[in-house]
N, C-alpha and C positions, 0 to 999 in steps of 0.2 A: 374680698379679704378670705381669706382661708376658715376653714372651720375646722380650730384645734379640739379634737376630743381625747382627754385621756383615758387610755384602757384599762379597765375596773372588773371587763370578767373574759374574758380568754378564750370562753364559748360562744362570745357573741356571734350571731351570722355574717354580721357585715364582716369581720375579719376572716370567714369563708375562704374567699381568694387566696387571701395570705397561709393560709394554716391548715386548710383542709380540701383543698381541691387542687387535684393532680394538672399538669400544663396541659396534659392532655382532654382534660374535663371542663379545662377555662376554654379550650379551641372547637370542641367539638359537641359538648354535651348542652350545647344552650342553641338557642334559633340563631343563625348566621350573623344578625346583626345583632345578637348579645353577647358573642363569643370576647374574650379577653386575653391579653397574656400582661406577665410581668416585666417591668423594667426597673431596671437595677442598677443603681449610681445616678448621681445628678447629671456627671456626662452623658450617659445613655437616656435619660427620661427627657434631657434637653433637645437633644438629637431626634429625640420622637417628637415631640412639642412642632420643633421647626419645621419636621415632613408632614406635618398636619393630625397625628395622631391625637385622639382624642381623652383625655386622664379621667378618671373613674375616681378615684382614691388614692390616698399616699400613707404609706406608714413609713415612721419616722422616729429614727432617736430622740430624748428628751434634746437629745446638745446639740443636737444639728439642726432646729431649729431658728435659733439666731445668727446660724451659719448659711440659710438655704432661702437668701432673703428673694434673689432671682426665680428660684424654681416656686415658689411659695407665692409671686405676683403672677407669675407666666399659668400656673395651674388655676387660677382665680376659684372660687368659692367651694371647692372640692372638700369632702374629709377628708382631716389628716388626724388619725391615729397614732399617738404616742405613748412612748414608755421609755424604761431603762435599755439598757442594750441586755442585759443578763436576761428580762421579760418578752422581748420582741426574739430574742436567739431561741429562748423554752417554746414562743408559738410559733417558729417558722421552721425552727431546727439547723439553721446555719447562722453563722456572724452576716448582718448585712453590710454590702460591700461599700462603704461611705456614709452607710446607716440611715440609707433609705428604698421605699420600693416604691412602685407605681403601679397600680391596676388600671390598662388603658385597654381603648376599646382596639378590638383587631382590626385595621384598615382593609379594605377590599384589595385582593392580588390584581396586576395588571394580567393578561394574556401572554401566553411566548410571542406571540404574533407584535404584543403591543409595546413590550421590552425591548423585542428586538428590529424595530422597523428602523432605526438610524443607526445600529450598533455595526463594529467592524468588527468587533471582536469579545464575546462572550466567553464566560467560566459555565462548565456543565459540572455536577456534582451530585456521582452516582451513588446511592447510597451510604453516603458517609452518615455514620450515624454518632460519632463524638462532637459533643455541641462544642468544646475547646476548639476542636479541631474547623470547624463550618465557621465558625466565629474569626477564628485567624486567617481563614481563606478568604472571607467577606472585608476583612479589614485591607488585606493585600491586594484584591481584584479590586477595591476602591481608590488603593493607592500606587499601582503598578500600570494602570493603563487598560482593565478591558471595563468595558461600555455597560456590560450588565451580567447576572450570573443566572442560572438555570438550577434550578434540585429537581432531581427526582424521586417519583411519588415513597420511593423507602427511604429519604434523605430525611436526616433530622432537622425538625423544626428551625429555621435562622432566627424568629422568636423567642424561642426558648430563654429564660432568663440567663444560663450562661453563655448560649451562642453569643446574642444582643452585647452582651456586657462583654465578653473575651473581643468583639469584634468593634470596640469603643466608639460604637453609635452607628457603625457602618452601613449596617443592614438597613437603615433609614435615607443611604444618602445615594446608594447607589441601586439603581432599580432588577429586581431581581422577580420571579415568578416558577412555578410549577410547571414540569412536563409531565402533566396529566394528574387525575386524583388516584387514579388506582395503579396495583403495579403492573398489570398486561399492557399499561402505555407507554413502558419504555422497556429494550431500548430500541425495537423497531421502529413500531409510531411516532417517537418521537424526535428518534434521529431521521426519519423521511420528512420531519416540519422542520427541523432546523437545513435538508436539504431545499425543502422547498422555498426556505427563506432566501437562499443564493449560500448559505454558508458550507464551508468546505471544515471538514471536523479532525480532529488529529488527539489522537488517543495515550497518554501518557502510562504507558507499560511498558518493563522489562522483559524486551525479547531480544532475540541477536539482529534479527534486521529491521530494528527501530533507525529511523532518523536522528539524530544528535539536535538534541534543541536550537542548535545555532545554526543548522541547514538554511542555506538562505533562501529556497523553495516555501518555508514556514512563513516569513517576514512578510515577501511579493506576495502572501491570498489577501486580496480585499478582504474578504470573511471568512472570519475564522475560529470555528469554537473549539476550545481548549475542555479536553474530557480528563477530570481526576476521579478515581474509585476511592472505595475504605482503605481505612488500613489494614494493612494485614494481606489481602487475599486481591486488593486491585481492583481495576475494571473488568467486569462479567467479559470471559472469553466470546463471547458472542457481541457483546459490545465491539470489542478487539477489532474483531473480524469486519463488521460494518464501518468503519472509520476510515477514511481518505488515505490517512498519517497513523502510524504508531512511530510513537516518540519517546526518548529518554533522555536524561541528564548525565554527560561521564561525570563519572566516578573514580577517583583515586585512593587509594589505599588498601582496596580492597573490598573497600563498603559498596555496599549490593544497592541500598536505594536510602532515599530520603524519608523522614515523615512526610505525611500528604501536604501540610502547609507549609511546611518548608519546601516541598518540590514546587509548591503552585507559586510563590513569589519566584522561585528561579527562573520558570516557565513564562508568567506573567510579564516577567522585565523584559525578558529575552524575544518571546514572540508581541506585542503591544505595537502597534503600527508606529515605524516610524517616519 
């Protein structure tokens, strides 16, 4: 049974994870086994629980308590800190989506080799720092036939509060891994790992010699990694130069490109295994 705790002191150290520690601090300033992330909204929290993530505490609007019976039951006897909306907004600095946050232990990430072992289509996110884009790409990858997602060392954390929320919890449904821990682990070392695993690589980039995304050679590839770059600059030139294919989405009306999240959905659908 949940331990409901009415917030009376905003300086309570138990609330630091929601109010005074950044996501980077939650992730990196603790022993690995104590690293946390914050999940927002009951849908995302339930997806995380289904994936085996362990809850530590909940922060919930008072009015949500009678509406979250399933969530409270699934989380067991952890502390549930509660107050009115205005108090919680003052504590966190933002409005809580669906009125609930959950501090959870970060799961151990699998290796690139593990998530790619049985994969035929993987998405690779290079240096994408916008959490909304990362979340949207994960959602498209899960829905449109990607078997796994790989993120480079400089990419936004997929378990950041906003990325996980925008993904609608799919960051807990599709396997993913980091391609190295340091910036120098990408691009060449990471691309070599993909090559060793039998993947051909397709860089989404605006180049005159690029294949169109519906080129039949692409879909015939047994194992294909689809690379997406950051908004604005796109993939690094050295990354594009090392890939087997350069691919573009044909545009109409003089439009030169799509937002990276929108482009990912088009590419994933077209390049999925038929």
